[in-house]
Steps between C-alpha positions, in 0.01 A plus 500: 500500500673576828816643352657778696828668573625688803816675603522239772488207256714432198265302275165477330276202584417311182343166419770231443532398134427137584160596641401644162593163348294303755198724448483395136383157615219640715160556342443796727844632410585532868628272777290464814624617838533139615711413196728793576537375855601155381745653253660718768514209745666272244750750360622625837515140623726374221703822506605444858554130442761613249657746745546231763617244244794729416602519868525125546807417284730667755405247767504206258856563376651587839630148549636501143682830532648436844694208635311326774665503845416132524634422154189322378490575128363310206640504147223734389597755764771628259766537771442856618544836332747769601478721700242292690699177519727608785456462877309828508269393217180493705579842647551646150172349385337653805639840400353456152161430659543802726573728204194378314262521794632832631443670167168318473392637838603859425366474146165384636445834674597691186295278271194530721527878501533503121235233452227733625614760246595302189315271262507171691480290183809659346685516831434130568617408150826688555552309822438163337715554191780655707491206739525262206802681355704501821402148601629382164820704539578314823484174305708642213799485735500123447572527126710817523713335770458797733635454852493854635308531825416860415336395174258274687451768765415767241263273309310401812482862615335608175276193498381596849390843378289363214355228723385765748265648240283190481329468835358852550368491144318166511342562842388850398341370179325214678381737773347724232272216390426307823390647831501389859197278560654179364852630460655247739387197298561664163847615591571179691453308175677772303799503738573141396700661219791542743530131578405389149764736364757344732393154383511596132838668546636197685379254238635708211833569670558142612384360166745718308787466749636189330568707187702755699403731784464797263188345348339497845486880476424539130189279513307708758633820335335412170176417678467835678600699191228335293236547771604863538400563141168321556432723802568812295256391231210385718508628862214743587627711788163618631130507396496859365792429268293243312157656565397197705172517689332246721168355395223488756530122497855526627426679826572185699817416310848518639504874441301580815527840656373688800769400751767757433364669188145628490257425221477871415874510460487189282247663269720806472806284455345295220368799311773759536807303602700459817584773746798657330694596806773263614584436863839625613758258638499631858122534498470134401707399803240677719214284376393294805654153494758558227802529730402200716451265207809636325728412792319170550576415138867595559543191715251281313673560169841445660391143570332445164787629289760308695319187387464638147874554460650225715260203524633309194856549628402393852331186369806409293724536806280298734493123518144382443444136579877454521596645161570833334286607204624645172451868417223414253314276747543756779357773279199290405438391859508861621195580285285319758561793734337722238214255449434543871520875443218484245279319749602738780418812298154373409424385854619828650281698262197280567532508880562875505177557305298262718631652823509852360839511668819543298718539810353196679564283196848633430600472865370144529698386197813683617498339845449155345805568284725463805424134581486420127857624453621321813350169389641531148853565622484231771329216315522585130811288450347173621343397169384643170134458597539690828702770325227549239223523761688742723622713208146530365369593847768765545407645161135530605576702814795702369339619176140528623541827694751632247243458224217648710689814605643579157165461323170535688637706789693736270197547276273560802732766634541654155125570499475592869210728597740774614585551132143622450456323168841579354590210270861578427656361816513131417844492340653725767357305796590169338855625444536614861386167642685274259800734480545485877457125483762484228756656734451196720512281191842649423634447850385138544683340206826688556505408870434141400802510269724570800317307772459182292878468479495459878175317572166438331346471847587865557329590171176337610514665843537834321193426288291392799596818687399711201161324487445564871573873465271520199214347696554726801476809280140406419396458865303824529316439174421141594355604839280763336375259233418239766301761694320594180406136437377454856328831566459665161627841396397789284832459327466127433547549128850634558773242546728756651265650756757453775722753336218746434563787736369854450711661233478813289378440143770349284647745255492317169719752323869451451 
């Protein structure tokens, strides 16, 4: 068994207890490599559904906690909740979002650094259970009659830290089992967890809102806590930990290698374990393409998270077909944006694989985001049908590149050839890219809290500008990928060839 310890790592790799249980039902006494892949895919998928489900209640209850500037409240809106029911209510809610996302962004860098050095299964479980505890504590304020702004601020700050553990862990685990050849499609489907999590969170939060806004937080909190325990019992972090080996019949399966990891390295990796050295934080920044995609995601995620946190509130404050919708109806309607996000993530992954161009695909979706946002703001109020169509379309183009960059691109860069086979860079690279993006995610919602009080038009112009900058950042990569498609290149298997300039070997030590 590939158990080992090192002064650089603080754990011993062991087979999860749930795997021992599953093996009892196998005649061979051992799961196949393909079955492990399905298990990893499913567990990481539902784990991040739960993470996103716990983020959604904040946007669903915004209209309940604050008093609308237009005064359009239903009986179920519960009349506001101090300290968010004053004229500065939206600004205070924006500050709560800023606290959560700022800690989330900083925590992402820390969690990624630790994720390449700790047991990912245990670390992910801590993140999920901790998220559940602090999400529930936010809702407890409803029954405890807590009205202190600093209570909500502290709870969201701590929740942000535990949430930051999730993403580097799930991407690193998935990257350990699936390699580049069909990674765009695989991760395009897998990235649907973000939008599905938003939908699940919205449905749970809006469904429980009528019983009191506190239940909107407790419901998703219980879900993620339960799934955290399931992850601890069953998640296999990597093939050596469970002594998994590919059969000869599985050579053409989704676990295809030879693009960024050589077959000789795979054989060594499967028999003796992963390269035990972890990539340092600064060294990871030097990997070609990491910085460009990280700053691109800064602006892409700014747009996506503004919709995540403010779309239900925006819908409730906008006349659609001549009438205002209730908080519950607005929350349910906003899920169509995430349905579009599911489609966008899958399409982005598929096109990027077919074109062998991550930057071309991401850039195309990003530039189409601009007219999609303009049309939604300009014509979304005309009727419910038009609003649904335009909201769905915006979801496709906003979340498509976000899903592609945070999954397939991050995993590609985490196994970049400059690492020379080192396998312990996935969590760090993922954290750098998504952590930088999360800084933008923190800025977007808080700016919206202030700008929306003046004009929603200004909010949409801000989002369109962010999308434009994001697309421009990819210009060099797009040009290089287009040249590769037209004329071919010896580096055609590298999505980030534009950023590949002669560099000294990356020092993988701390």
